[in-house]
LOBADO-137901 format. One record per residue (C-alpha): residue in three letters; z, y, x; residue number from 1. Coordinates in Angstrom, 3 decimals, padded with zeros to 6 digits. Layout:
REM residues N
Ala/Z/Y/X/NUM
...
REM end
This chain:
REM residues 238
Met/-000.040/-000.063/000.191/1
Gln/-000.975/003.664/001.153/2
Ser/002.083/005.745/001.545/3
Ala/003.294/009.288/000.740/4
Leu/000.294/010.139/-000.580/5
Val/-000.021/013.121/-002.627/6
Tyr/-002.543/015.642/-004.225/7
Ile/-002.639/017.197/-007.397/8
Thr/-002.766/015.846/-011.012/9
Leu/-003.944/017.376/-014.521/10
Pro/-002.232/015.680/-017.647/11
Gly/-004.659/012.924/-018.988/12
Glu/-006.268/012.124/-015.618/13
Lys/-006.475/008.803/-014.844/14
Ile/-006.036/007.065/-011.480/15
Pro/-007.618/003.590/-010.509/16
Leu/-003.963/001.265/-010.025/17
Lys/-006.073/-000.892/-007.812/18
Ser/-006.779/001.564/-005.111/19
Leu/-002.672/001.857/-005.092/20
Val/-002.006/-001.190/-005.073/21
Ile/-001.932/-004.184/-003.560/22
Gly/-000.348/-007.229/-004.433/23
Asn/002.652/-005.706/-004.810/24
Thr/005.136/-004.316/-007.611/25
Ile/004.745/-000.523/-008.534/26
Lys/007.820/001.679/-010.282/27
Thr/006.954/004.374/-011.967/28
Asn/008.684/006.848/-013.960/29
Lys/007.701/006.270/-017.381/30
Gln/008.069/010.268/-018.038/31
Asp/005.249/011.009/-015.918/32
Val/002.768/008.393/-016.128/33
Asn/001.348/005.677/-018.654/34
Ile/000.066/002.168/-017.121/35
Thr/-003.190/001.843/-019.213/36
Lys/-004.464/-001.678/-020.464/37
Ser/-007.576/-001.075/-017.620/38
Leu/-004.847/-000.991/-015.245/39
Glu/-005.330/002.878/-015.037/40
Ile/-002.462/005.341/-013.855/41
Glu/-002.492/007.826/-016.789/42
Thr/-000.256/011.292/-015.869/43
Lys/001.347/012.931/-018.783/44
His/002.125/016.410/-016.249/45
Ala/-000.116/018.435/-014.200/46
Gly/001.840/018.675/-010.956/47
Trp/001.839/017.135/-007.345/48
Phe/001.338/013.462/-007.832/49
Trp/003.101/011.156/-005.321/50
Leu/002.916/007.602/-003.906/51
Asp/005.896/006.758/-001.693/52
Gln/007.521/003.209/-001.389/53
Gln/005.876/001.675/-004.200/54
Lys/007.046/004.351/-006.516/55
Ile/005.010/006.808/-008.662/56
Ala/005.866/009.901/-010.364/57
Ile/004.591/013.693/-011.183/58
Cys/006.345/016.298/-009.456/59
His/006.311/019.572/-011.756/60
Asn/008.481/022.099/-013.026/61
Pro/008.051/022.036/-016.553/62
Ile/008.224/025.136/-018.456/63
Tyr/007.154/023.328/-022.164/64
Tyr/009.608/020.526/-023.604/65
Thr/007.310/017.121/-024.483/66
Pro/008.973/015.146/-026.562/67
Glu/009.681/011.143/-025.859/68
Ile/011.153/008.801/-027.887/69
Glu/015.095/008.348/-027.385/70
Asp/015.311/012.059/-026.373/71
Tyr/018.257/013.710/-027.322/72
Val/017.584/017.254/-028.697/73
Ile/019.689/020.165/-030.377/74
Val/017.458/021.234/-033.469/75
Gln/017.677/024.157/-035.655/76
Val/016.652/023.536/-039.437/77
Thr/013.847/025.754/-040.573/78
Gly/013.627/024.331/-044.465/79
Lys/013.970/021.317/-046.369/80
Asn/013.099/019.771/-049.071/81
Ser/014.324/017.198/-051.136/82
Glu/013.566/014.333/-048.832/83
Tyr/013.654/016.157/-045.757/84
Tyr/015.076/018.588/-042.699/85
Phe/011.964/020.404/-041.363/86
Cys/013.926/020.918/-037.467/87
Asp/012.560/023.509/-034.988/88
Leu/012.986/021.550/-031.167/89
Gly/011.171/024.867/-029.409/90
Asn/007.907/026.233/-028.514/91
Gly/006.453/025.298/-031.943/92
Leu/007.533/021.713/-032.222/93
Val/008.702/021.246/-035.588/94
Tyr/009.769/017.751/-036.684/95
Asn/011.119/015.692/-039.733/96
Leu/014.397/014.315/-040.027/97
Asn/015.083/012.523/-043.269/98
Gln/018.348/013.208/-045.324/99
Met/019.295/009.807/-045.118/100
Asp/019.246/009.200/-041.081/101
Phe/022.581/009.677/-041.315/102
Glu/025.325/006.921/-040.495/103
Gly/026.760/005.721/-043.735/104
Ala/024.769/008.788/-045.831/105
Thr/023.876/007.546/-049.624/106
Lys/021.917/009.231/-052.290/107
Lys/025.026/010.747/-053.503/108
Asn/027.013/011.336/-050.194/109
Lys/024.705/012.872/-047.223/110
Pro/024.882/016.089/-045.556/111
Asn/023.709/019.232/-047.347/112
Ile/022.605/020.784/-044.137/113
Gln/021.824/025.004/-044.786/114
Val/018.913/026.246/-043.276/115
Gly/019.887/028.208/-040.157/116
Gln/022.006/025.563/-039.033/117
Phe/021.799/023.885/-035.715/118
Leu/021.931/019.587/-034.770/119
Tyr/022.491/017.530/-031.824/120
Ala/019.789/014.332/-033.107/121
Arg/016.947/012.064/-031.065/122
Val/013.441/011.504/-031.096/123
Ile/012.702/008.020/-032.985/124
Glu/009.017/008.699/-034.081/125
Leu/006.055/011.154/-031.635/126
Asn/002.835/011.482/-033.863/127
His/-000.166/013.966/-032.377/128
Tyr/-001.344/015.063/-035.765/129
Leu/001.388/015.637/-038.059/130
Lys/005.049/015.770/-037.706/131
Gly/007.353/013.351/-035.089/132
Lys/010.737/011.871/-036.634/133
Leu/013.748/012.326/-035.470/134
Ser/017.401/010.770/-036.758/135
Cys/020.956/011.606/-036.762/136
Ile/021.987/007.561/-036.589/137
Asn/023.532/006.198/-033.640/138
Pro/022.325/002.664/-032.560/139
Gln/025.665/002.356/-030.686/140
Ser/027.812/003.697/-033.195/141
Lys/029.356/003.503/-036.735/142
Lys/030.913/006.243/-036.898/143
Glu/029.840/007.291/-040.802/144
Trp/028.766/011.165/-040.635/145
Thr/031.956/012.653/-042.986/146
Thr/034.481/011.823/-039.728/147
Gly/032.269/013.959/-037.896/148
Glu/032.846/012.068/-034.718/149
Asn/029.155/011.013/-034.405/150
Leu/027.511/011.820/-031.598/151
Phe/024.424/013.073/-033.434/152
Arg/025.714/015.487/-036.189/153
Glu/025.853/019.101/-037.181/154
Leu/027.032/021.553/-034.799/155
Ile/029.482/023.645/-036.245/156
Gly/030.953/026.511/-034.473/157
Gly/030.230/027.095/-030.853/158
Val/027.699/028.807/-028.805/159
Ile/024.334/027.622/-028.319/160
Val/021.771/028.966/-025.335/161
Asp/017.900/028.191/-024.036/162
Leu/017.789/027.626/-020.241/163
Pro/015.054/026.801/-017.759/164
Leu/014.341/023.367/-019.116/165
Asn/014.388/021.762/-015.258/166
Phe/018.094/023.105/-014.928/167
Val/018.952/021.506/-018.243/168
Gln/017.079/018.343/-017.976/169
Ser/018.468/017.939/-014.785/170
Leu/021.956/017.955/-016.498/171
Leu/021.391/014.700/-018.504/172
Ser/021.059/013.285/-014.652/173
Ser/024.042/010.138/-013.762/174
Gln/024.421/012.533/-010.927/175
Thr/024.285/015.958/-012.090/176
Lys/025.847/016.216/-015.003/177
Pro/029.200/014.569/-014.502/178
Glu/030.086/016.856/-011.186/179
Leu/028.816/020.111/-012.798/180
Phe/030.965/019.594/-016.343/181
Lys/034.097/017.453/-014.170/182
Glu/034.340/020.535/-012.320/183
Ile/034.458/023.110/-015.470/184
Ser/036.280/020.627/-017.172/185
Lys/039.335/021.676/-014.572/186
His/039.431/025.036/-015.752/187
Ser/039.127/024.743/-019.367/188
Ser/038.901/022.385/-022.413/189
Phe/035.058/022.245/-024.135/190
Glu/032.900/020.327/-026.194/191
Val/029.630/020.471/-024.866/192
Cys/026.108/018.278/-026.167/193
Val/022.590/018.618/-023.646/194
Gly/019.299/018.992/-025.476/195
Lys/016.607/017.605/-023.408/196
Asn/014.287/020.555/-025.122/197
Gly/016.323/022.759/-022.920/198
Arg/019.232/023.677/-025.116/199
Ile/022.859/023.514/-024.386/200
Trp/025.653/023.721/-026.680/201
Ile/029.148/024.423/-026.107/202
Lys/032.766/025.026/-028.301/203
Gly/036.046/025.980/-026.524/204
Ala/038.031/028.889/-025.677/205
Asp/035.899/029.145/-023.090/206
Ala/032.584/028.733/-024.486/207
Ile/031.162/032.775/-023.885/208
Leu/032.462/032.150/-019.887/209
Ile/030.691/028.509/-019.579/210
Ile/027.529/029.802/-020.652/211
Asn/027.502/032.497/-017.919/212
Leu/027.859/030.264/-015.331/213
Leu/025.061/027.837/-016.274/214
Lys/022.763/030.472/-016.093/215
Arg/023.939/031.756/-012.979/216
Cys/023.821/028.096/-011.586/217
Ala/020.451/027.335/-012.787/218
Pro/018.950/028.445/-010.086/219
Leu/020.843/026.520/-007.399/220
Gln/021.732/023.609/-005.726/221
Leu/024.497/021.255/-007.227/222
Glu/027.001/022.389/-004.200/223
Gln/026.365/025.797/-004.849/224
Gln/026.861/025.623/-008.871/225
Leu/030.224/023.498/-007.509/226
Asn/031.228/026.943/-005.621/227
Met/029.878/029.175/-008.202/228
Ile/032.325/027.281/-010.483/229
Asn/035.072/027.415/-008.632/230
Lys/034.779/031.286/-007.541/231
Phe/035.192/032.322/-011.493/232
Ala/038.219/029.564/-012.406/233
Ser/040.630/032.470/-012.638/234
Gln/038.464/033.619/-015.450/235
Phe/039.010/030.906/-017.292/236
Gln/041.890/030.700/-020.215/237
Gln/045.076/028.871/-018.791/238
REM end
């Protein structure tokens, strides 16, 4: 296999897999590329295509959110009818959320979400021609919507902010998120939901301070982010 192969690619560009792989298994980032039936790599984004040590990915700095199945997103209800809520994901994307798609919801006992309200939901269906679909049912939890304890729910109170997409998505990684929020939690108690569509919801006495800190941290590396949080430690409510 060739190593450290790097060049610019465009969305939808197809690259023959045989020209890259010689009898080896290759790992791909499914967020960036598809493997087609004809053994081609189909790119999803514009950016720097790289191949090194049997891994393929597209290095890019996303500006606009592109939904993927099972993405966790923060959405705002912009309309509704007798069956669906119409939810804005940002960047002109509007997805449908069935009013029954809450854990334990029945026709007589279901949430009554008002237009303008924010929700934490997950993407369950993509559709390039019609609206995609969301759900507030958590497959890993059976806590009913009436308890208010389900992960996917109406976000009541708190502060919501849109931040740079690459920064917000880095907070969903297994490395960055625990470190950053763990450091903040040393100084303040809060609830947080991170949407892959670039939105963050914070609820707590120091919500505004935390949001302002996250804005400052967005362009910094992790070590610099942790130092920034420590500099503002004295401003947190004790």
